[in-house]
N, C-alpha and C positions, 0 to 999 in steps of 0.2 A: 390361290391361297398359299400361304407360307407355313412351313413346318420346321420346328427346331429339331436339330439332331441331338439326341440324348445319349447315344453311345455308338460305338463302331466296333466291328469285329473284323480282324484281319486273319486270314487263314494261316495255319501253322503247317507248312509243308515239310517240316523237319529237315533232316540232312539231305533229303532227296531234292529239295528245291522245286522249281517249276520245270515242266517239260519244255523242250525247245519250241519256241513260237507261242507258248501259253502266256497270255497277259494276266498279271495278278489282278484280283478284285478285292473289294472291301464291302462289307455289309453295313449300311448305315441304319441305325434304329431311330425312328422318328417318334416325336412326342405322342402321336396317336397309336403307337405300337407297331406300325408297319415296318417291315424290313426291306430296304431297297439295296439291291446289289449293283454296284457300279465299278467300272475299271478304276484301279488304284490311281492311275495317272490322271484321270478326270477329277477324282476327289481332291488330289493335290492341286491341280490347276485351278479348280473352282473354290479352293479353300473350304471344302466341306469337312468340318471337324466338329467335335463335341461343342455344343453351344451355338454353332452357326445355323443358318437356315437354308432350306432349299424350297423351291416352288413346285407346283403341280407340273408346270412346263418342264422344269429340270427333270423331274421323275419320268415323265413321258418320253423325253428326248434321250436321256442317258441311262436309264435303268436297263440292266442286263437280264 
């Protein structure tokens, strides 16, 4: 099944930034209300942005 991304939330790490070795994540809000956290790099590579879609397979494979 395919789900449209209705919003995304990026963490605000303030002036501290990320810890060494920590990979940034983003939370994708789906049309059914689910929140799926994925690595920011994967969201960019897969073009997951507001209005785009992701599948059950994507969620199972890439969800953190």
